[in-house]
N, CA, C and O of each residue as an XYZ file, in Angstrom:
568
protein
N      12.682     -7.742     16.121
C      11.220     -7.961     16.950
C      10.098     -7.525     15.993
O      10.052     -6.386     15.529
N       9.188     -8.490     15.717
C       8.227     -8.420     14.968
C       6.949     -8.494     15.892
O       6.742     -9.496     16.576
N       6.078     -7.385     15.894
C       4.965     -7.547     16.559
C       3.595     -7.259     15.756
O       3.625     -6.379     14.895
N       2.515     -7.890     15.974
C       1.345     -7.660     15.158
C       0.223     -7.564     16.159
O      -0.034     -8.481     16.939
N      -0.574     -6.188     16.101
C      -1.640     -5.932     16.856
C      -2.875     -6.086     16.245
O      -3.065     -5.434     15.218
N      -3.857     -6.896     16.707
C      -5.201     -7.361     16.021
C      -6.299     -6.683     16.718
O      -6.153     -6.447     17.917
N      -7.395     -6.336     16.113
C      -8.620     -6.031     16.588
C      -9.647     -6.314     15.532
O      -9.304     -7.042     14.601
N     -10.746     -5.875     15.559
C     -11.837     -6.215     14.515
C     -11.628     -4.992     13.392
O     -11.276     -5.329     12.262
N     -11.789     -3.925     13.616
C     -11.746     -2.926     12.640
C     -10.447     -2.300     12.083
O     -10.332     -1.799     10.964
N      -9.422     -2.409     13.091
C      -8.130     -1.949     12.741
C      -8.207     -0.319     12.520
O      -7.517      0.251     11.675
N      -9.073      0.313     13.331
C      -9.152      1.796     12.913
C      -9.013      2.668     14.342
O      -9.125      3.894     14.303
N      -8.806      2.090     15.380
C      -8.836      3.067     16.473
C      -7.758      2.306     17.557
O      -6.580      2.664     17.550
N      -8.179      1.338     18.401
C      -7.162      0.959     19.471
C      -5.985      0.179     18.752
O      -4.870      0.584     19.080
N      -6.007     -0.656     18.016
C      -4.879     -1.328     17.363
C      -3.865     -0.149     16.706
O      -2.636     -0.159     16.762
N      -4.565      0.683     16.183
C      -3.620      1.807     15.660
C      -3.058      2.547     16.665
O      -1.876      2.866     16.529
N      -3.650      2.885     17.637
C      -2.976      3.540     18.971
C      -2.040      2.653     19.554
O      -1.036      3.110     20.100
N      -2.242      1.513     19.505
C      -1.223      0.570     20.181
C      -0.020      0.552     19.293
O       1.090      0.643     19.816
N      -0.130      0.454     18.125
C       0.849      0.588     16.991
C       1.761      1.684     17.253
O       2.967      1.638     17.495
N       0.872      2.812     17.152
C       1.704      4.218     17.285
C       2.438      4.294     18.671
O       3.522      4.876     18.640
N       2.038      3.820     19.833
C       2.913      3.751     20.940
C       4.165      2.890     20.897
O       5.290      3.321     21.154
N       3.879      1.628     20.550
C       4.958      0.810     20.362
C       5.991      1.256     19.499
O       7.158      1.187     19.885
N       5.692      1.731     18.311
C       6.864      2.433     17.540
C       7.560      3.576     18.240
O       8.788      3.650     18.289
N       6.719      4.497     18.800
C       7.306      5.527     19.778
C       8.367      5.010     20.926
O       9.345      5.651     21.310
N       8.002      3.847     21.340
C       8.943      3.419     22.468
C      10.167      2.984     21.874
O      11.140      3.212     22.592
N      10.425      2.418     20.765
C      11.613      1.696     20.281
C      11.581      1.657     18.752
O      10.856      0.848     18.172
N      12.279      2.432     18.160
C      12.183      2.324     16.508
C      12.905      1.344     16.070
O      13.314      1.418     14.911
N      13.247      0.156     16.909
C      13.936     -1.067     16.278
C      12.805     -1.961     15.926
O      12.878     -2.817     15.044
N      11.738     -1.721     16.667
C      10.619     -2.711     16.691
C       9.909     -2.500     15.068
O       9.789     -1.424     14.483
N       9.551     -3.671     14.634
C       8.793     -3.925     13.627
C       7.316     -4.066     13.830
O       6.884     -5.215     13.920
N       6.325     -2.877     13.930
C       5.118     -3.103     14.568
C       4.015     -2.941     13.326
O       4.123     -2.071     12.462
N       2.977     -3.884     13.378
C       2.071     -3.763     12.396
C       0.479     -3.870     12.954
O       0.305     -4.569     13.953
N      -0.409     -3.362     12.490
C      -1.695     -3.655     13.000
C      -2.629     -4.069     11.999
O      -2.439     -3.533     10.907
N      -3.661     -4.936     12.069
C      -4.777     -5.522     11.248
C      -5.983     -5.727     11.846
O      -6.027     -5.789     13.074
N      -6.992     -5.845     11.174
C      -8.235     -6.398     11.711
C      -9.031     -7.335     10.768
O      -8.912     -7.375      9.543
N      -9.852     -8.073     11.523
C     -10.580     -9.077     10.702
C     -11.552     -8.404      9.785
O     -11.812     -8.996      8.737
N     -12.088     -7.332     10.007
C     -13.225     -6.669      9.236
C     -12.630     -5.099      9.120
O     -13.188     -4.264      9.832
N     -11.669     -4.715      8.369
C     -11.000     -3.328      8.485
C     -11.865     -2.403      8.013
O     -12.542     -2.568      6.998
N     -11.881     -1.302      8.791
C     -12.808     -0.002      8.422
C     -12.018      0.608      7.233
O     -10.870      0.360      6.863
N     -12.883      1.420      6.762
C     -12.343      2.117      5.402
C     -11.143      3.000      5.871
O     -10.234      3.095      5.046
N     -10.982      3.664      7.059
C     -10.038      4.623      7.250
C      -9.848      4.647      8.875
O     -10.759      4.295      9.624
N      -8.703      5.053      9.299
C      -8.338      5.207     10.637
C      -9.405      6.166     11.300
O      -9.878      7.118     10.680
N      -9.730      5.876     12.513
C     -10.883      6.758     13.246
C     -10.083      8.146     13.392
O      -8.935      8.226     13.831
N     -10.846      9.193     12.969
C     -10.532     10.544     13.291
C     -10.201     10.900     14.641
O      -9.138     11.417     14.982
N     -11.211     10.585     15.435
C     -10.954     10.846     16.851
C      -9.626     10.220     17.508
O      -8.927     10.876     18.280
N      -9.312      8.774     17.101
C      -8.032      8.298     17.535
C      -6.797      8.887     16.947
O      -5.748      8.800     17.585
N      -6.829      9.508     15.732
C      -5.754     10.348     15.188
C      -5.526     11.591     16.079
O      -4.402     11.964     16.416
N      -6.824     12.283     16.482
C      -6.566     13.413     17.036
C      -6.056     13.313     18.390
O      -5.321     14.200     18.823
N      -6.446     12.113     19.237
C      -6.241     11.941     20.683
C      -4.439     11.587     20.554
O      -3.633     11.992     21.392
N      -4.142     10.935     19.591
C      -2.633     10.502     19.534
C      -1.897     11.859     19.192
O      -0.814     12.131     19.711
N      -2.503     12.662     18.333
C      -1.628     13.751     17.941
C      -1.399     14.811     19.322
O      -0.449     15.577     19.478
N      -2.428     14.628     20.147
C      -2.079     15.431     21.439
C      -1.042     15.012     22.227
O      -0.501     15.733     23.065
N      -0.696     13.706     21.962
C       0.517     13.210     22.757
C       1.688     13.138     21.998
O       2.650     12.569     22.514
N       1.824     13.729     20.570
C       2.897     13.968     19.853
C       3.168     12.773     19.075
O       4.329     12.532     18.744
N       2.070     11.883     18.701
C       2.475     10.618     17.997
C       1.249     10.587     16.836
O       0.054     10.472     17.107
N       1.869     10.727     15.367
C       1.073     10.998     14.110
C       0.831      9.484     13.629
O       1.647      8.639     13.258
N      -0.563      9.426     13.759
C      -0.996      8.094     13.111
C      -1.960      8.444     11.758
O      -2.722      7.644     11.215
N      -1.793      9.434     11.478
C      -2.855     10.011     10.391
C      -2.541      9.309      9.070
O      -3.481      9.158      8.290
N      -1.443      8.905      8.761
C      -1.075      8.163      7.489
C      -1.352      6.527      7.681
O      -1.100      5.776      6.738
N      -1.852      6.031      8.871
C      -1.969      4.685      9.032
C      -3.337      4.328      8.099
O      -4.128      5.249      7.900
N      -3.556      3.269      7.646
C      -4.545      2.744      7.114
C      -4.920      1.490      7.652
O      -3.970      0.747      7.896
N      -6.331      0.948      7.966
C      -6.738     -0.370      8.533
C      -6.358     -1.386      7.250
O      -6.561     -1.194      6.051
N      -5.849     -2.322      7.797
C      -5.544     -3.573      6.971
C      -6.008     -4.711      7.535
O      -6.268     -4.885      8.725
N      -6.139     -5.761      6.314
C      -6.891     -7.003      6.789
C      -5.793     -7.937      7.256
O      -4.744     -8.014      6.616
N      -6.016     -8.689      8.413
C      -5.221     -9.631      8.733
C      -4.582    -10.576      7.856
O      -3.427    -10.970      8.017
N      -5.454    -10.984      6.799
C      -4.928    -12.036      5.877
C      -3.779    -11.732      5.050
O      -3.194    -12.544      4.332
N      -3.453    -10.331      5.219
C      -2.050     -9.739      4.753
C      -0.899    -10.467      5.273
O       0.044    -10.834      4.572
N      -1.023    -10.684      6.670
C       0.272    -11.060      7.487
C      -0.065    -12.582      7.843
O       0.623    -12.961      8.791
N      -0.816    -13.429      7.415
C      -0.891    -14.769      7.723
C       0.489    -15.602      7.407
O       0.885    -16.498      8.153
N       1.096    -15.244      6.347
C       2.222    -15.787      5.763
C       3.608    -15.298      6.713
O       4.658    -15.897      6.944
N       3.268    -14.362      7.012
C       4.541    -13.582      7.919
C       4.709    -14.121      9.162
O       3.728    -14.461      9.824
N       6.216    -14.286      9.705
C       6.456    -14.703     11.181
C       6.368    -13.484     12.191
O       6.747    -12.361     11.858
N       5.928    -13.723     13.247
C       5.947    -12.662     14.504
C       6.425    -13.352     15.697
O       6.246    -14.513     16.066
N       7.157    -12.259     16.288
C       7.270    -12.677     17.825
C       6.175    -12.621     18.753
O       6.107    -13.401     19.703
N       5.225    -11.645     18.499
C       4.166    -11.624     19.389
C       2.982    -11.019     18.432
O       3.112    -10.147     17.572
N       1.767    -11.731     18.822
C       0.704    -11.127     18.300
C      -0.383    -10.868     19.366
O      -0.772    -11.818     20.047
N      -0.913     -9.584     19.553
C      -1.544     -9.245     20.591
C      -2.827     -8.762     20.210
O      -2.893     -8.045     19.212
N      -3.852     -9.040     20.845
C      -5.387     -8.682     20.460
C      -5.654     -7.610     21.460
O      -5.120     -7.577     22.569
N      -6.497     -6.747     21.019
C      -6.729     -5.420     21.836
C      -8.239     -5.482     22.159
O      -8.543     -4.832     23.159
N      -9.204     -6.091     21.565
C     -10.613     -6.045     21.826
C     -10.825     -6.058     23.385
O     -10.032     -6.674     24.097
N     -11.834     -5.416     23.882
C     -12.133     -5.529     25.007
C     -13.512     -5.700     25.638
O     -13.625     -6.078     26.804
N     -14.419     -5.457     24.966
C     -15.831     -5.702     25.423
C     -16.238     -7.171     25.412
O     -15.709     -7.983     24.653
N     -17.092     -7.448     26.187
C     -17.516     -8.862     26.355
C     -18.423     -9.249     25.063
O     -18.493    -10.443     24.772
N     -19.072     -8.360     24.330
C     -19.653     -8.647     23.212
C     -18.813     -8.636     21.887
O     -19.346     -8.849     20.798
N     -17.540     -8.390     22.022
C     -16.522     -8.357     21.011
C     -16.022     -9.718     20.887
O     -15.981    -10.383     21.922
N     -15.605    -10.287     19.711
C     -15.037    -11.489     19.656
C     -13.553    -11.014     18.925
O     -13.495    -10.436     17.840
N     -12.442    -11.368     19.717
C     -11.160    -11.075     19.297
C     -10.680    -12.047     18.309
O     -10.806    -13.255     18.509
N     -10.013    -11.465     17.016
C      -9.795    -12.379     16.035
C      -8.558    -13.397     16.656
O      -7.875    -13.244     17.669
N      -8.551    -14.446     15.684
C      -7.560    -15.616     16.081
C      -6.741    -15.410     15.189
O      -7.210    -15.196     14.071
N      -5.345    -15.402     15.345
C      -4.234    -15.332     14.219
C      -3.538    -16.863     14.244
O      -2.872    -17.337     15.164
N      -3.845    -17.425     13.113
C      -3.261    -18.774     12.699
C      -2.027    -18.888     11.965
O      -1.728    -19.950     11.421
N      -1.136    -17.655     11.901
C      -0.060    -17.635     11.183
C       1.144    -18.092     12.258
O       0.931    -18.479     13.407
N       2.487    -17.954     11.606
C       3.607    -18.242     12.424
C       3.965    -17.245     13.337
O       4.502    -16.171     13.067
N       3.548    -17.779     14.721
C       3.829    -16.630     16.078
C       4.345    -17.432     17.008
O       3.996    -18.604     17.151
N       5.309    -16.782     17.780
C       6.002    -17.469     18.884
C       5.002    -17.145     20.376
O       4.865    -17.898     21.339
N       4.486    -15.983     20.197
C       3.761    -15.534     21.491
C       2.543    -15.072     21.171
O       2.487    -14.244     20.262
N       1.364    -15.476     21.807
C      -0.020    -14.565     21.616
C      -0.430    -13.984     23.021
O      -0.273    -14.508     24.123
N      -0.953    -12.859     22.729
C      -1.119    -12.111     24.271
C      -2.523    -11.360     24.003
O      -2.892    -11.053     22.869
N      -3.097    -11.158     24.911
C      -4.484    -10.271     24.952
C      -4.215     -9.182     25.870
O      -3.866     -9.434     27.023
N      -4.350     -7.975     25.449
C      -4.176     -7.036     26.264
C      -5.574     -5.857     26.014
O      -5.463     -4.802     25.388
N      -6.516     -6.227     26.499
C      -8.051     -5.772     26.235
C      -8.348     -4.336     26.619
O      -8.011     -3.973     27.746
N      -8.967     -3.447     25.769
C      -9.552     -2.233     26.184
C     -10.897     -1.782     25.641
O     -11.326     -2.237     24.581
N     -11.471     -1.012     26.264
C     -12.954     -0.606     25.752
C     -12.741     -0.013     24.657
O     -11.669      0.553     24.440
N     -13.725     -0.046     23.792
C     -13.948      0.597     22.307
C     -14.419      1.748     22.226
O     -15.624      1.978     22.123
N     -13.367      2.759     22.270
C     -13.946      4.133     22.421
C     -14.886      4.600     21.060
O     -15.361      5.736     21.043
N     -15.063      3.896     20.215
C     -15.957      4.235     19.153
C     -17.273      4.033     19.511
O     -18.197      4.368     18.770
N     -17.456      3.447     20.722
C     -18.908      3.222     21.213
C     -19.435      4.407     22.164
O     -20.550      4.397     22.685
N     -18.500      5.410     22.318
C     -18.739      6.284     23.412
C     -19.882      7.304     22.757
O     -19.891      7.541     21.549
N     -20.755      7.829     23.598
C     -21.839      8.740     23.217
C     -21.767     10.051     23.906
O     -20.839     10.180     24.705
N     -22.529     10.987     23.751
C     -22.540     12.163     24.651
C     -22.169     13.444     23.652
O     -22.309     13.331     22.434
N     -21.772     14.449     24.156
C     -21.315     15.610     23.629
C     -19.740     15.414     23.105
O     -19.070     14.529     23.636
N     -19.206     16.177     22.146
C     -18.090     15.830     21.496
C     -17.046     15.853     22.826
O     -16.150     15.009     22.853
N     -17.162     16.754     23.846
C     -16.113     16.634     24.892
C     -16.298     15.420     25.557
O     -15.283     14.857     25.966
N     -17.503     14.845     25.769
C     -17.651     13.613     26.552
C     -16.916     12.161     25.715
O     -16.224     11.234     26.136
N     -17.354     12.444     24.616
C     -16.708     11.250     23.467
C     -15.286     11.593     23.656
O     -14.622     10.642     24.068
N     -14.690     12.603     23.484
C     -13.152     12.829     23.183
C     -12.504     12.527     24.633
O     -11.311     12.236     24.716
N     -13.284     12.601     25.702
C     -12.648     12.213     27.110
C     -12.545     10.535     27.181
O     -11.669      9.955     27.823
N     -13.489      9.930     26.486
C     -13.440      8.368     26.446
C     -12.371      8.152     25.504
O     -11.634      7.222     25.832
N     -12.117      8.649     24.591
C     -10.817      8.398     23.637
C      -9.416      8.663     24.346
O      -8.425      7.937     24.264
N      -9.533      9.809     25.032
C      -8.248     10.110     25.879
C      -8.058      9.043     27.046
O      -6.951      8.667     27.431
N      -9.094      8.666     27.486
C      -9.020      7.503     28.576
C      -8.293      6.388     28.065
O      -7.213      5.979     28.490
N      -9.087      5.841     26.951
C      -8.665      4.592     26.344
C      -7.257      4.752     25.857
O      -6.433      3.847     25.991
N      -6.961      5.973     25.257
C      -5.627      6.101     24.856
C      -4.491      5.985     25.920
O      -3.444      5.379     25.693
N      -4.733      6.515     26.920
C      -3.929      6.552     28.121
C      -3.903      5.121     28.870
O      -2.974      4.913     29.650
N      -4.774      4.238     28.689
C      -4.694      2.985     29.306
C      -4.012      2.142     28.111
O      -3.359      1.178     28.510
N      -4.048      2.333     26.740
C      -3.437      1.734     25.931
C      -1.970      2.115     26.075
O      -1.169      1.207     25.853
N      -1.505      3.262     26.397
C      -0.096      3.762     26.598
C       0.571      2.768     27.675
O       1.632      2.146     27.603
N      -0.493      2.826     28.799
C       0.283      2.006     30.001
C       0.248      0.669     29.781
O       1.173     -0.001     30.240
N      -0.692      0.097     29.129
C      -0.758     -1.340     28.885
C       0.395     -1.787     27.956
O       0.883     -2.907     28.108
N       0.795     -1.040     27.106
C       1.786     -1.464     26.085
C       3.326     -0.941     26.553
O       4.390     -1.397     26.135
N       3.168      0.010     27.417
C       4.423      0.453     28.034
C       4.957     -0.733     28.951
O       6.165     -0.958     29.025
N       4.007     -1.488     29.653
C       4.284     -2.474     30.553
C       4.526     -3.615     29.881
O       5.361     -4.389     30.348
N       3.881     -3.917     28.726
C       4.411     -5.056     27.787
C       5.703     -4.716     27.229
O       6.457     -5.687     27.168
N       6.276     -3.403     26.717
C       7.348     -3.209     26.223
C       8.545     -3.484     27.277
O       9.542     -4.172     27.056
N       8.236     -2.814     28.441
C       9.494     -2.752     29.457
C       9.519     -4.131     30.069
O      10.614     -4.310     30.601
N       8.697     -5.198     30.193
C       8.561     -6.483     30.770
C       9.092     -7.477     29.647
O      10.003     -8.257     29.922
N       8.511     -7.446     28.364
C       8.934     -8.526     27.669
C       9.820     -7.938     26.470
O      10.529     -8.790     25.934
N       9.903     -6.804     26.013
C      10.404     -6.590     24.698
C      11.829     -5.918     25.187
O      12.847     -6.521     24.849
N      11.954     -4.832     25.881
C      13.189     -4.204     26.048
C      14.249     -5.133     26.690
O      15.408     -4.919     26.334
N      14.034     -6.143     27.590
C      15.030     -6.906     28.300
C      15.670     -7.692     26.993
O      16.888     -7.869     26.975
N      14.970     -8.093     26.059
C      15.636     -8.894     25.009
C      16.227     -8.053     23.857
O      17.064     -8.519     23.083
N      15.785     -6.878     23.786
C      16.457     -5.908     22.782
C      17.882     -5.169     23.305
O      18.783     -4.699     22.610
N      17.789     -5.221     24.527
C      19.183     -4.343     24.953
C      20.466     -5.428     25.146
O      21.583     -5.014     25.457
Protein backbone atom coordinates (compact mmCIF):
# COMPACT_ATOMS: atom_id res chain seq x y z
CA UNK A 1 0.00 0.00 0.00
CA UNK A 2 1.58 3.25 -1.20
CA UNK A 3 0.46 6.54 0.33
CA UNK A 4 1.55 10.10 -0.47
CA UNK A 5 0.72 12.95 1.91
CA UNK A 6 0.75 16.44 0.41
CA UNK A 7 0.82 19.98 1.70
CA UNK A 8 2.51 23.19 0.72
CA UNK A 9 5.82 23.22 2.63
CA UNK A 10 6.16 19.55 3.63
CA UNK A 11 7.78 20.67 6.86
CA UNK A 12 5.13 20.06 9.51
CA UNK A 13 1.66 18.51 9.10
CA UNK A 14 2.56 16.16 6.26
CA UNK A 15 5.73 15.09 8.09
CA UNK A 16 3.75 14.32 11.25
CA UNK A 17 1.12 12.39 9.27
CA UNK A 18 3.85 10.39 7.54
CA UNK A 19 5.39 9.57 10.92
CA UNK A 20 2.08 8.41 12.38
CA UNK A 21 1.14 6.22 9.40
CA UNK A 22 4.55 4.54 9.45
CA UNK A 23 4.14 3.90 13.18
CA UNK A 24 0.72 2.28 12.66
CA UNK A 25 1.92 -0.32 10.14
CA UNK A 26 5.47 -0.95 8.96
CA UNK A 27 4.16 -2.60 5.77
CA UNK A 28 2.95 0.76 4.44
CA UNK A 29 5.05 2.71 1.96
CA UNK A 30 4.43 6.29 3.10
CA UNK A 31 5.86 9.42 1.53
CA UNK A 32 5.22 13.13 1.98
CA UNK A 33 5.87 16.09 -0.28
CA UNK A 34 4.97 19.71 -0.89
CA UNK A 35 4.41 22.10 -3.73
CA UNK A 36 6.88 24.60 -2.24
CA UNK A 37 9.04 22.52 0.12
CA UNK A 38 10.67 24.25 3.06
CA UNK A 39 14.44 23.98 3.53
CA UNK A 40 14.03 21.62 6.51
CA UNK A 41 11.48 19.85 8.68
CA UNK A 42 9.95 22.15 11.29
CA UNK A 43 11.89 21.84 14.60
CA UNK A 44 8.69 22.18 16.66
CA UNK A 45 7.04 19.37 14.70
CA UNK A 46 10.11 17.21 15.30
CA UNK A 47 9.97 18.02 19.03
CA UNK A 48 6.27 17.24 19.56
CA UNK A 49 6.54 13.99 17.59
CA UNK A 50 9.50 12.97 19.74
CA UNK A 51 7.25 13.47 22.79
CA UNK A 52 5.06 10.61 21.52
CA UNK A 53 8.00 8.38 20.58
CA UNK A 54 8.13 9.05 16.82
CA UNK A 55 11.39 10.31 15.34
CA UNK A 56 10.97 12.44 12.22
CA UNK A 57 14.26 14.31 12.69
CA UNK A 58 15.83 12.74 9.58
CA UNK A 59 12.86 13.62 7.34
CA UNK A 60 13.56 16.13 4.60
CA UNK A 61 10.95 18.22 2.77
CA UNK A 62 10.55 17.03 -0.83
CA UNK A 63 8.96 18.48 -3.93
CA UNK A 64 5.82 16.73 -5.16
CA UNK A 65 7.36 16.65 -8.66
CA UNK A 66 9.61 13.82 -7.47
CA UNK A 67 6.53 11.57 -7.19
CA UNK A 68 4.49 12.46 -10.29
CA UNK A 69 5.57 9.32 -12.17
CA UNK A 70 4.94 6.99 -9.21
CA UNK A 71 1.69 5.09 -8.61
CA UNK A 72 -0.14 5.56 -5.29
CA UNK A 73 -3.10 3.88 -3.67
CA UNK A 74 -3.90 7.08 -1.75
CA UNK A 75 -2.88 10.70 -2.05
CA UNK A 76 -3.99 12.72 0.97
CA UNK A 77 -3.85 16.50 1.33
CA UNK A 78 -3.56 17.96 4.83
CA UNK A 79 -3.81 21.75 4.30
CA UNK A 80 -6.47 23.17 6.53
CA UNK A 81 -6.83 26.93 6.50
CA UNK A 82 -9.24 28.63 4.14
CA UNK A 83 -6.40 30.82 2.86
CA UNK A 84 -4.29 27.80 1.93
CA UNK A 85 -4.56 26.09 -1.40
CA UNK A 86 -4.06 22.35 -1.27
CA UNK A 87 -1.90 20.94 -4.02
CA UNK A 88 -3.40 18.86 -6.79
CA UNK A 89 -1.74 15.57 -7.63
CA UNK A 90 -1.92 14.67 -11.28
CA UNK A 91 -0.04 11.38 -11.12
CA UNK A 92 -1.30 7.79 -11.10
CA UNK A 93 -3.47 7.59 -7.98
CA UNK A 94 -6.40 5.37 -7.10
CA UNK A 95 -7.92 7.48 -4.30
CA UNK A 96 -7.54 11.14 -3.36
CA UNK A 97 -8.61 12.32 0.08
CA UNK A 98 -8.44 15.51 2.09
CA UNK A 99 -7.89 15.37 5.85
CA UNK A 100 -7.29 19.01 6.78
CA UNK A 101 -5.58 20.50 9.83
CA UNK A 102 -4.66 23.98 11.05
CA UNK A 103 -1.09 25.02 10.34
CA UNK A 104 0.70 25.11 13.70
CA UNK A 105 3.45 27.22 12.12
CA UNK A 106 0.94 30.09 12.27
CA UNK A 107 0.85 29.90 16.09
CA UNK A 108 1.89 33.00 18.00
CA UNK A 109 2.62 33.78 21.63
CA UNK A 110 5.01 32.42 24.20
CA UNK A 111 6.99 29.26 23.51
CA UNK A 112 4.56 27.25 25.65
CA UNK A 113 1.54 28.71 23.82
CA UNK A 114 3.10 27.89 20.45
CA UNK A 115 4.04 24.37 21.54
CA UNK A 116 0.52 23.75 22.84
CA UNK A 117 -0.78 24.49 19.32
CA UNK A 118 1.75 22.04 17.84
CA UNK A 119 0.65 19.40 20.35
CA UNK A 120 -3.04 19.98 19.58
CA UNK A 121 -2.46 19.68 15.83
CA UNK A 122 -0.23 16.63 16.35
CA UNK A 123 -2.98 14.94 18.35
CA UNK A 124 -5.60 15.85 15.73
CA UNK A 125 -3.37 14.40 13.01
CA UNK A 126 -2.99 11.19 15.00
CA UNK A 127 -6.76 10.85 15.42
CA UNK A 128 -7.48 11.71 11.77
CA UNK A 129 -4.90 9.33 10.33
CA UNK A 130 -5.64 6.56 12.80
CA UNK A 131 -9.27 6.71 11.66
CA UNK A 132 -8.17 6.63 8.02
CA UNK A 133 -5.87 3.68 8.71
CA UNK A 134 -8.47 1.68 10.64
CA UNK A 135 -11.28 2.35 8.15
CA UNK A 136 -9.53 2.28 4.77
CA UNK A 137 -6.16 0.56 5.10
CA UNK A 138 -6.17 -2.13 7.77
CA UNK A 139 -9.20 -4.00 6.37
CA UNK A 140 -7.41 -4.54 3.04
CA UNK A 141 -3.98 -5.22 4.61
CA UNK A 142 -5.11 -8.03 6.96
